[in-house]
N, C-alpha and C positions, 0 to 999 in steps of 0.2 A: 506494498501499500503506498502511497508515495501521496505527502503532507508540504505543504510550501506556509512557507510564513518566509514576513519583511522587519526586520527588527532594526530603528531608530540606532545605529552605530557614531555619528554624528561626536559627542560624547565619548566615547571611546579613541576615534580616532585622533579628538586631541590631545587627553592620554597618554596615548602609544608614542604622539610626537611629544612632548613635553617632556618623559620622559626619558626619553631615546629607546624604544625597544620596537617590537615587534607587531602587527594588526595581526597579522595569520597562527599568530600562538596566542595570544590572546583572545582567541575568539575560538578558536580552537577547548583551549583552557575554560568559559563562557558555559559551550557547549558541553560537555563534562561533564564541569560541575551540576546545569543546570537541568544532565542529564540522570544525574547520581542521586539529588533532591528530590525528582520528576518517579525513579521507580523506586519502588520497594527496598529487592532484595538484590543491592551488586556485588558483587564478592569485593574484595578489602585490596585485589590487585589487577584492580583494575590499569589497562592499557591505554593510549592518546598512539594511536594510527593516523597518519598525515602519509600527503606524498611529498611529494620534491623532486622540480628539475634539475635538471643539472648542467654549466654552459652548454654540452656535447647538445642538448634535449634528453634525454633517458629521462624518464620518471619513476621514480624509487620512489618507494613506501618503506616512512621509516617509520622505527616507534623505542615508544617507552612510560617505564613506569609513572599514573597520575600524581601529581603529586597537589595536594586543596594551598600548599603554600606557591599561589603562581609566579616567586620570584623560583623558585628553586623546578617547579618544572622549565623554564624558559630557560634557565644557563641550562638541564641537559638534553633541552630541544634545540642550542643554537649547537652543543657540543657536538649533541650526533645527526645535526645538518651538515658542520661541517667537516663527521670524518668524512662520507657519507661523498659529499661535494671534490673533497683530493682526492678518497679509492676509486668514487662514483662504483657505487657496492652499495646492500642494503649493508645497512650496523648488525640486526642482526639476525642477519638468515632471511633464510624462503619461504618461510611460513609464516603467512600470518598467526598470530597466537588468537589464542578463542576467545580470552578476555578482551577483546580487544573494539576500542568508542573509534569507529574510524572520519574526520572528513579531509573536503577532499577541495581540490575549488578548480580540480579536475570535475571533464564532467562525469556527470555518472552510469555505467554498465544499467542494460536492463538486467541486473541480477542483482543480489546485493553482494564487494566482493569477500567481509569477514561471513564463514559464515556459524551462527553465533543469533542470540535471541535480540542486541539491540539493534536500534536505528542506525542507520549512517546517515551521512551530512553535507550538504554538497553544497560551496559556497561558489555565487555567482557573482561578476564583477559586482561593483558599486551604480549605482544608482543616485544620480543626486537632484534635489526634489524640491521644493521649498526653501531653500537655504538648507536643507540635512542633510546624511549621507546615508545611506542604507543602506544593508545586505538581503540577499536579499537565500534564504537557507532550505533545501530542498532535505527534503525529511524523502527521505527508505524504509520501509519497515518490513519485515516479513508477517511479522505482529501488529492488530492491529495500537495508535497508541494510543493510550485514553489524554486524552482533556491537552490538544495540543493549546491552545489558547494561557493556560495558565504554566504551558511550562514555554512558550512566548512571552507571554511575562514578565515569569523568572527570566532568562538570555536580556530579556532587556534593562531591570533592578540590574541588572550587572556590568551588565557593558553601562549605566547611567552614573554605577554605582564604580567604576571600578579604579579609579583613588585609589579610593580605603581599601583594597587588595594589592595595592602598588609600597 
């Protein structure tokens, strides 16, 4: 099942620039954090899976353990990306983790890439409208994704409060 949400990321974009961070890992962290709050029984060892396009044009799927602390998560993200960019390979190997939650900026595939119960998130390019920056997110779920509106509000709140998380 596919769901689409639109989030005002204006505040998040401004704070990411202000703190000299990166938007993509901030959005990954927000989506995984919101999902963790949205689904009751999540495993302790959640893994954030994300895509990276190397300078040579290869698309890699990378992952590392999710951390509630954004700066710790960000540090692992940067290290993982740097290592993968220099080696042009997936750091963790080829098999995607079962406890992984995919957040991708690549176009969605027809079926879910990770064989688990968690939804996958696909980010499109920003849209600017009425002086705001919007992020469209496609949610691909194998099972029904309950209360999409509540999930969207949770993501919006985290985007609006991003500075408090850094």
